[in-house]
Every structure is written in structure tokens, then in C-alpha cells.
DSSP file (Angstrom, degrees, kcal/mol; ACC not computed):
  #  RESIDUE AA STRUCTURE BP1 BP2  ACC     N-H-->O    O-->H-N    N-H-->O    O-->H-N    TCO  KAPPA ALPHA  PHI   PSI    X-CA   Y-CA   Z-CA
    1    1 A M     >        0   0    0      0, 0.0     4,-2.2     0, 0.0     5,-0.2   0.000 360.0 360.0 360.0 -37.4   14.8   -1.4   15.3
    2    2 A A  H  >  +     0   0    0      1,-0.2     4,-2.1     2,-0.2     5,-0.1   0.870 360.0  51.6 -62.4 -35.8   12.7    1.7   14.6
    3    3 A I  H  > S+     0   0    0      2,-0.2     4,-2.6     1,-0.2    -1,-0.2   0.910 108.1  51.7 -67.4 -41.3   13.1    1.1   10.8
    4    4 A D  H  > S+     0   0    0      1,-0.2     4,-2.3     2,-0.2    -2,-0.2   0.908 110.3  48.9 -61.0 -41.4   12.0   -2.5   11.2
    5    5 A A  H  X S+     0   0    0     -4,-2.2     4,-2.5     2,-0.2    -1,-0.2   0.903 111.3  49.8 -64.9 -40.8    8.9   -1.4   13.0
    6    6 A R  H  X S+     0   0    0     -4,-2.1     4,-2.7     2,-0.2     5,-0.2   0.907 109.9  50.6 -64.2 -41.7    8.1    1.2   10.4
    7    7 A I  H  X S+     0   0    0     -4,-2.6     4,-2.4     2,-0.2    -2,-0.2   0.913 111.1  48.7 -63.2 -42.1    8.6   -1.4    7.6
    8    8 A R  H  X S+     0   0    0     -4,-2.3     4,-2.3     2,-0.2    -2,-0.2   0.917 111.6  49.8 -62.7 -43.2    6.1   -3.7    9.4
    9    9 A E  H  X S+     0   0    0     -4,-2.5     4,-2.2     1,-0.2    -2,-0.2   0.932 113.2  45.7 -60.9 -46.4    3.6   -0.9    9.8
   10   10 A L  H  X S+     0   0    0     -4,-2.7     4,-2.4     1,-0.2    -1,-0.2   0.876 110.6  54.3 -65.2 -37.3    3.8    0.0    6.2
   11   11 A G  H  X S+     0   0    0     -4,-2.4     4,-2.2    -5,-0.2    -1,-0.2   0.893 108.1  49.5 -62.7 -40.1    3.6   -3.6    5.2
   12   12 A N  H  X S+     0   0    0     -4,-2.3     4,-2.2     2,-0.2    -2,-0.2   0.917 111.7  47.8 -64.6 -43.3    0.4   -3.9    7.2
   13   13 A R  H  X S+     0   0    0     -4,-2.2     4,-2.3     1,-0.2    -2,-0.2   0.882 109.7  54.2 -64.0 -37.4   -1.1   -0.8    5.5
   14   14 A H  H  X S+     0   0    0     -4,-2.4     4,-2.1     2,-0.2    -2,-0.2   0.915 109.4  47.2 -61.4 -44.8    0.0   -2.2    2.2
   15   15 A Q  H  X S+     0   0    0     -4,-2.2     4,-2.3     2,-0.2    -2,-0.2   0.883 109.9  53.4 -65.2 -38.8   -1.9   -5.5    2.9
   16   16 A T  H  X S+     0   0    0     -4,-2.2     4,-2.2     1,-0.2    -2,-0.2   0.915 110.1  47.2 -62.4 -42.9   -5.0   -3.5    4.0
   17   17 A L  H  X S+     0   0    0     -4,-2.3     4,-2.5     2,-0.2    -1,-0.2   0.879 108.5  55.8 -65.5 -37.4   -5.0   -1.6    0.7
   18   18 A D  H  X S+     0   0    0     -4,-2.1     4,-2.3     1,-0.2    -2,-0.2   0.917 109.4  46.2 -60.7 -43.6   -4.6   -4.8   -1.2
   19   19 A R  H  X S+     0   0    0     -4,-2.3     4,-2.8     2,-0.2    -1,-0.2   0.892 110.9  52.6 -65.9 -39.1   -7.7   -6.2    0.5
   20   20 A A  H  X S+     0   0    0     -4,-2.2     4,-2.3     2,-0.2    -2,-0.2   0.893 109.6  49.2 -64.2 -38.6   -9.6   -2.9   -0.2
   21   21 A I  H  X S+     0   0    0     -4,-2.5     4,-2.4     2,-0.2    -2,-0.2   0.934 111.8  48.5 -64.4 -46.3   -8.6   -3.1   -3.9
   22   22 A D  H  X S+     0   0    0     -4,-2.3     4,-1.5     1,-0.2    -2,-0.2   0.920 111.5  50.2 -59.7 -43.8   -9.8   -6.7   -4.0
   23   23 A D  H  X S+     0   0    0     -4,-2.8     4,-0.7     1,-0.2    -1,-0.2   0.912 111.1  48.5 -61.0 -43.1  -13.1   -5.8   -2.3
   24   24 A E  H >< S+     0   0    0     -4,-2.3     3,-0.8     1,-0.2    -1,-0.2   0.892 108.9  53.3 -65.7 -38.8  -13.7   -3.0   -4.8
   25   25 A L  H 3< S+     0   0    0     -4,-2.4    -1,-0.2     1,-0.2    -2,-0.2   0.798 104.7  56.3 -66.6 -27.3  -12.9   -5.2   -7.7
   26   26 A R  H 3< S+     0   0    0     -4,-1.5    -1,-0.2    -3,-0.2    -2,-0.2   0.670  85.1 101.5 -78.5 -16.8  -15.5   -7.7   -6.5
   27   27 A R  S X< S-     0   0    0     -3,-0.8     3,-0.8    -4,-0.7    -3,-0.0  -0.408  80.0-126.7 -67.6 143.9  -18.3   -5.1   -6.5
   28   28 A P  T 3  S+     0   0    0      0, 0.0     2,-0.4     0, 0.0    -1,-0.1   0.889 107.2  28.8 -59.2 -39.5  -20.6   -5.2   -9.4
   29   29 A L  T 3  S-     0   0    0      2,-0.0    -3,-0.1    -5,-0.0    -4,-0.1  -0.634  87.5-169.4-121.1  72.7  -20.1   -1.6  -10.2
   30   30 A S    <   -     0   0    0     -3,-0.8     2,-0.8    -2,-0.4    -5,-0.1  -0.293  25.5-117.3 -66.0 148.4  -16.6   -0.9   -9.0
   31   31 A D     >  -     0   0    0      1,-0.2     4,-2.5    -7,-0.1     5,-0.2  -0.772  19.9-162.2 -90.6 109.1  -15.5    2.7   -8.8
   32   32 A S  H  > S+     0   0    0     -2,-0.8     4,-2.2     1,-0.2    -1,-0.2   0.838  90.3  52.2 -64.1 -33.9  -12.5    3.2  -11.2
   33   33 A L  H  > S+     0   0    0      2,-0.2     4,-2.1     1,-0.2    -1,-0.2   0.901 110.5  48.0 -68.8 -39.5  -11.4    6.5   -9.6
   34   34 A K  H  > S+     0   0    0      2,-0.2     4,-2.6     1,-0.2    -2,-0.2   0.918 111.8  50.4 -65.2 -42.7  -11.4    4.8   -6.1
   35   35 A L  H  X S+     0   0    0     -4,-2.5     4,-2.6     1,-0.2     5,-0.2   0.917 109.6  50.5 -60.8 -43.3   -9.4    1.9   -7.5
   36   36 A K  H  X S+     0   0    0     -4,-2.2     4,-2.0     1,-0.2    -1,-0.2   0.908 111.8  47.6 -61.9 -42.4   -6.9    4.2   -9.1
   37   37 A A  H  X S+     0   0    0     -4,-2.1     4,-2.3     2,-0.2    -2,-0.2   0.910 112.4  49.0 -66.0 -42.7   -6.5    6.1   -5.8
   38   38 A L  H  X S+     0   0    0     -4,-2.6     4,-2.4     1,-0.2    -2,-0.2   0.916 112.2  48.4 -63.2 -43.0   -6.1    2.9   -3.8
   39   39 A K  H  X S+     0   0    0     -4,-2.6     4,-2.3     2,-0.2    -1,-0.2   0.870 110.0  52.1 -65.8 -36.6   -3.5    1.6   -6.2
   40   40 A R  H  X S+     0   0    0     -4,-2.0     4,-2.2    -5,-0.2    -1,-0.2   0.920 110.7  47.7 -65.0 -43.4   -1.6    4.8   -6.1
   41   41 A Q  H  X S+     0   0    0     -4,-2.3     4,-2.2     1,-0.2    -2,-0.2   0.911 111.1  51.4 -62.0 -42.9   -1.5    4.7   -2.3
   42   42 A K  H  X S+     0   0    0     -4,-2.4     4,-2.3     1,-0.2    -2,-0.2   0.901 109.5  49.8 -62.3 -41.9   -0.4    1.1   -2.4
   43   43 A L  H  X S+     0   0    0     -4,-2.3     4,-2.6     2,-0.2    -1,-0.2   0.901 108.6  52.4 -64.5 -41.8    2.4    2.0   -4.8
   44   44 A K  H  X S+     0   0    0     -4,-2.2     4,-2.2     1,-0.2    -1,-0.2   0.909 110.2  48.7 -61.2 -41.6    3.6    4.8   -2.6
   45   45 A L  H  X S+     0   0    0     -4,-2.2     4,-2.8     2,-0.2    -2,-0.2   0.923 110.4  51.0 -63.3 -43.7    3.8    2.5    0.4
   46   46 A K  H  X S+     0   0    0     -4,-2.3     4,-2.6     1,-0.2    -2,-0.2   0.917 110.7  48.7 -59.7 -43.8    5.7   -0.1   -1.7
   47   47 A E  H  X S+     0   0    0     -4,-2.6     4,-2.3     1,-0.2    -1,-0.2   0.890 111.5  49.4 -64.6 -39.0    8.2    2.6   -2.7
   48   48 A E  H  X S+     0   0    0     -4,-2.2     4,-2.3     2,-0.2    -2,-0.2   0.914 111.3  49.4 -66.8 -41.7    8.6    3.8    0.9
   49   49 A I  H  X S+     0   0    0     -4,-2.8     4,-2.5     1,-0.2    -2,-0.2   0.940 112.2  47.8 -60.6 -47.5    9.2    0.2    2.1
   50   50 A E  H  X S+     0   0    0     -4,-2.6     4,-1.9     1,-0.2     6,-0.2   0.883 110.5  52.6 -62.0 -38.3   11.8   -0.4   -0.6
   51   51 A G  H  X>S+     0   0    0     -4,-2.3     5,-2.3     2,-0.2     4,-0.6   0.904 110.5  47.0 -63.7 -41.6   13.5    2.8    0.2
   52   52 A L  H ><5S+     0   0    0     -4,-2.3     3,-0.7     1,-0.2    -2,-0.2   0.895 111.9  50.1 -67.6 -39.6   13.7    1.9    3.9
   53   53 A R  H 3<5S+     0   0    0     -4,-2.5    -1,-0.2     1,-0.2    -2,-0.2   0.837 110.8  50.4 -67.3 -30.9   15.0   -1.5    3.1
   54   54 A G  H 3<5S-     0   0    0     -4,-1.9    -1,-0.2    -5,-0.2    -2,-0.2   0.559 119.8-109.6 -83.5  -8.4   17.6    0.0    0.8
   55   55 A G  T <<5S+     0   0    0     -3,-0.7     2,-0.5    -4,-0.6    -3,-0.2   0.454  90.5  97.6  96.2   0.9   18.7    2.4    3.5
   56   56 A S      < -     0   0    0     -5,-2.3    -2,-0.2    -6,-0.2     2,-0.1  -0.925  60.1-152.4-128.1 110.3   17.3    5.6    1.9
   57   57 A A              0   0    0     -2,-0.5    -9,-0.1    -5,-0.1    -8,-0.1  -0.475 360.0 360.0 -76.6 148.5   14.0    6.9    3.1
   58   58 A H              0   0    0    -10,-0.1    -1,-0.1    -2,-0.1   -10,-0.1   0.432 360.0 360.0 -86.5 360.0   11.8    8.9    0.7
């Protein structure tokens, strides 16, 4: 059960980052460094989720 809760928590954070990326892209002068950092964080979360689902945490 603890792994399922962790996956849900990470999934929520992943969605939050997705919205933040979308918001930044909608800005007239989006910050490319901020976008890169947000995308990197989102990728790390995705990898951690996949690792937990596969049975091996990172």
C-alpha cells in the first residue's frame, strides 16, 4: 500500500509540473531556463514512478 500511495503522490506532483509548464509556455516571454528545469523535474518524477511500478525504486 505504501508504494501505491507514493506513486499517487508522485503522479500528483507530475500533473502539477505539467500545469506549470503549460502556464509558462502561455506567457508572452516564457523563461527557457525555468521551462528546462520544470521539464527536468517532471522527467525525474516519471522515472521514479516507472521505477516503483517496475519494482525497483531509484
